[in-house]
N, C-alpha and C positions, 0 to 999 in steps of 0.2 A: 825696116826700121828707118826712122827719120834720119836724113843725112845732116847731122849736126856734129860738132866737135866731140860731144860725149859719146857718140856712137862708135868712135874709134876704139876706145877702151872696152866698151861693151862687146863689140864684135871680136876683139882680140881674146877676151875672156871666154866667149862662147866657142870660138874655134879651138882654143886649148882644151876646154871641157870635152868637146867632141873628139879631139885627137886622143885624149887619154882613154876614152871609152873604146877606142879601136885596138887597145892592147899593144900599142907600140911603145916600148920603153926607152926610146932615144931622146934624151933631154936636149941634145944639140939640135936635132931635127925639130922638136917642139918649139925651141926658141926661134929657129929660122922661120917656121910657119907663123908664129906670133908676129915677128917683124914684117914678114910679107903681107900679112893681113892688115897690120897697122898702116903700112904704106899704101896698099890698095884702097882701103876704106878712107884713109886720110886724103888721098887724091880725089876721090869722089866728093868728099865734103868740101875740099878747097876749090875744086875746079868745075864740077859738073853743073851746079845749080846757081851759083852766085847767091844773092840775097833772097831768091824766090823759094828756096827750100825744095825738098824732094825726098826721095827714098833711096836707100842703098840696100842691096841684098847680097848675101854671100852664100854660095852653094859649095859644099865639099862632099867628096865621095872617095872611098878607098876601093880600088880594084887591084891591079898589079902594082900600081903606084898611087900615091895620093894626088888628087886633082882638086883644085879650088878655083872658082871664078867669082868675080864680083860683077854686079850689074847696076847700071844707072840708065836713065832714059832721056837725058837732055844733052844739048850741045855744051861745049866747054865755055866756061866763063870764070871770072875771079870769085872765089868764095870767102868765107870767114877765116880769120887767123886762128890756127889751132894752138898757138902759144908754144 
């Protein structure tokens, strides 16, 4: 997905949708995952690409524990304000 401010909300929505398909009924855990996703994606949008734009990816899997990682492909720089 494009690394832009609107991506933060979209990624948070997608990770919550995925989380609920996993059959875990812990709303506090879901809220924590949503917050962590927002922070991780927001950091990519703010710092990874600057005004050049780029992409952000989020991978999540459930094994014995939930694991998620975000990806970007550029050096750190100042990005747009997320408001």
